[in-house]
C-alpha distance (Angstrom), angle and dihedral (degrees) to the residues before:
residue distance angle dihedral
M1 . . .
A2 3.80 . .
T3 3.77 120.9 .
H4 3.78 117.9 -145.4
F5 3.76 120.7 -155.1
Q6 3.76 121.8 -164.5
S7 3.78 114.4 -135.4
V8 3.79 107.1 -118.9
R9 3.78 124.6 176.8
L10 3.77 111.8 -123.3
P11 3.80 114.2 -116.3
F12 3.80 127.2 -120.7
L13 3.80 96.8 37.6
G14 3.81 99.6 118.7
E15 3.80 101.8 -63.3
T16 3.78 126.0 136.0
M17 3.79 108.2 -100.2
V18 3.79 119.6 -153.1
C19 3.78 117.4 -165.6
L20 3.78 110.2 -121.3
L21 3.79 91.2 -147.1
C22 3.83 105.7 42.8
H23 3.84 104.1 9.4
K24 3.81 93.8 -122.7
T25 3.81 109.9 157.6
Q26 3.78 132.1 -146.7
T27 3.79 134.5 161.7
S28 3.78 110.8 -121.6
D29 3.77 121.2 -126.3
P30 3.80 116.5 -161.8
S31 3.81 90.9 -149.1
V32 3.83 95.1 54.1
E33 3.83 126.0 68.1
S34 3.81 106.1 -133.2
Q35 3.82 102.6 171.5
W36 3.81 88.9 -128.3
R37 3.82 114.7 142.3
A38 3.78 128.7 -143.9
I39 3.77 135.5 -169.5
Q40 3.78 128.1 -175.6
V41 3.79 117.3 -143.8
S42 3.80 124.2 173.3
G43 3.80 91.1 -13.4
K44 3.81 94.3 -52.6
T45 3.81 123.9 111.0
F46 3.80 119.1 -140.5
Y47 3.80 123.1 -167.5
A48 3.79 134.4 -157.2
C49 3.79 124.2 -164.6
P50 3.83 122.7 -133.2
A51 3.83 91.5 -99.1
H52 3.82 88.6 72.7
F53 3.81 99.9 43.8
P54 3.76 133.6 56.0
P55 3.81 116.7 -115.2
D56 3.79 121.7 -94.1
G57 3.79 109.8 -75.5
A58 3.81 94.8 32.0
R59 3.80 122.1 137.0
V60 3.80 118.6 -72.3
K61 3.82 92.1 -120.2
A62 3.81 90.7 58.2
F63 3.82 90.4 53.6
E64 3.80 92.2 45.8
K65 3.79 91.1 53.6
A66 3.81 93.3 47.0
Y67 3.81 94.8 46.2
Y68 3.79 92.2 46.7
K69 3.81 91.5 55.8
F70 3.82 92.1 42.2
L71 3.82 95.0 48.7
R72 3.81 93.1 46.2
R73 3.80 89.7 54.2
A74 3.83 93.1 46.1
L75 3.80 91.4 51.0
A76 3.79 91.0 48.4
V77 3.82 89.6 53.6
L78 3.80 91.0 49.5
R79 3.82 89.9 51.6
G80 3.81 89.3 52.4
E81 3.78 96.3 -108.1
N82 3.77 115.5 139.1
């Protein structure tokens, strides 16, 4: 059985990130921790700025809430909803 891997560009390597939730932009720098988040869904990378996510080490519930909102928005974009 053959396995097929989709070529996906790794995030945080100097690309322009656009927050899915507020449209803030920032160029990533692999040598600087920015607290931006990224998920890849269906070959597309979605970013969220630190204003929409708790900092590292925050409570699990805070991350669950943030990821739920972020993933819902990403899926809406993939379905063509604006």
